N, C-alpha and C positions, 0 to 999 in steps of 0.2 A: 774745774772739778775739784772736789776734796776728797779726803779720806773715805774709804768705804763707800764711795759713790754719793756722798753727801755733797749736796750743793745749796746754797743759800737760794731761797725763791728770789724771782726778780722783784716781788713786792715785800720780800721780809717774811712772810707767812708763817709757815711751820717749818722747824728745824729742830733735830734731836728730840722730838717729843714734845716741844715747847711751841705753843702759840705765841710767837714772837709779837704779834699785833697786841695781844691781850697783856703780854708783859710790858711793853713800852707805854701801853694805856695806863697801866697801874702806877708805872713810875711818873708819868705826867700827873697823875691824880695824887702823887706822893702816898699812895696806899702801900707803904713798905711791907705790912703784914701779908697782904695778899701776893704781892710780888715774891716775897721769900717763900711763901706756901707753894707757889708754882714750881720752886726749883727743888724743894725738899722732897726726901724720899725717891729721888730719881735713881734707879740703877745705871751705873756708869760703867760701860763696858770696854773702855779703852782710853787711851792718851787723848784722843781727838775729843771726847766728850768731856775729860777733865778741863782741857783748855776752854771748851765752848761754856761750860757751866761756872768756871772761874770768872769768865769775862762778865757773865749775867750777874753772878754774885758780887763782882766788883761795881757794877753799875748801881745794884742796889745800895751798897755800902757807901758809895759816893754821895747818893741821894739822902741817905739815913743820916750821915755825918756833915751834909752841907759843904761839901768839898767844891767850892766855887771855880777852882781851876781845873777841873775834870772836864774832859771832852763830852761828858754824858750829859753836862747842861745844855750843850748846843743840840742835843737830840730833843730836849725838853722845852726849848723856847717856843712861844708862840707868837708869831710864825717862826718855824725853824730857819736857821741861817742856812739857805740852800747852796750858797757859793761855798762856804766851809765844808758843809756835808759833801758837797761833791768832790772837793779835793781830798777829803779824808777818804771817801770811797775809792778814788783814784789810786791814792797811796797804799791802801789795804789790798786792793786787787794786784798792784804792782808786786808787794811783799809776798802774796799768795803765789804768785807765778814763779816765784824764785824755786829752784829745785832742791835746795837744802835746808828746808826749815823742817822742825820737828812736827809731829802730829799734834802735839799739845799746842804749840804756836798755830798751827793751821786751824784747830778749833777755836782757839781765842779770837783769832781774826775773822773767822767765818761768823762767829756771833755778832762781832762788831758790825760787819758787813751786813748781817740779817736787821740787826736793829735799825741801821741807817737806811736801808731799803724800806723797812716798815715805816720809818718817819716820812721818807720822801714819797711813798705811795698813798699816804693819808691826806 
């Protein structure tokens, strides 16, 4: 469980008012404009959401700039690298289970977990 009772859906689904499935789908299509539009104008009510939206914004920026070294590309591969995503998901869950991480970090890693679960469930 994350801050304020926010928990990533088992399939990535809806989190912090964002349809993560739609967001990932837009990134896969390289529709940067629409992906950014999903993030714009959101009222951010705390550090958790700051981290969450920074992670999603970073994913958009990585695709937009073609940063091939970013792990976001592993989310966009067709088919996705299930082994890599499984390891990344376990690492993130382990990090989230630590008692002394900031709410911003918790939000950031929850966003990544939501994106990974979205890809793995599709």
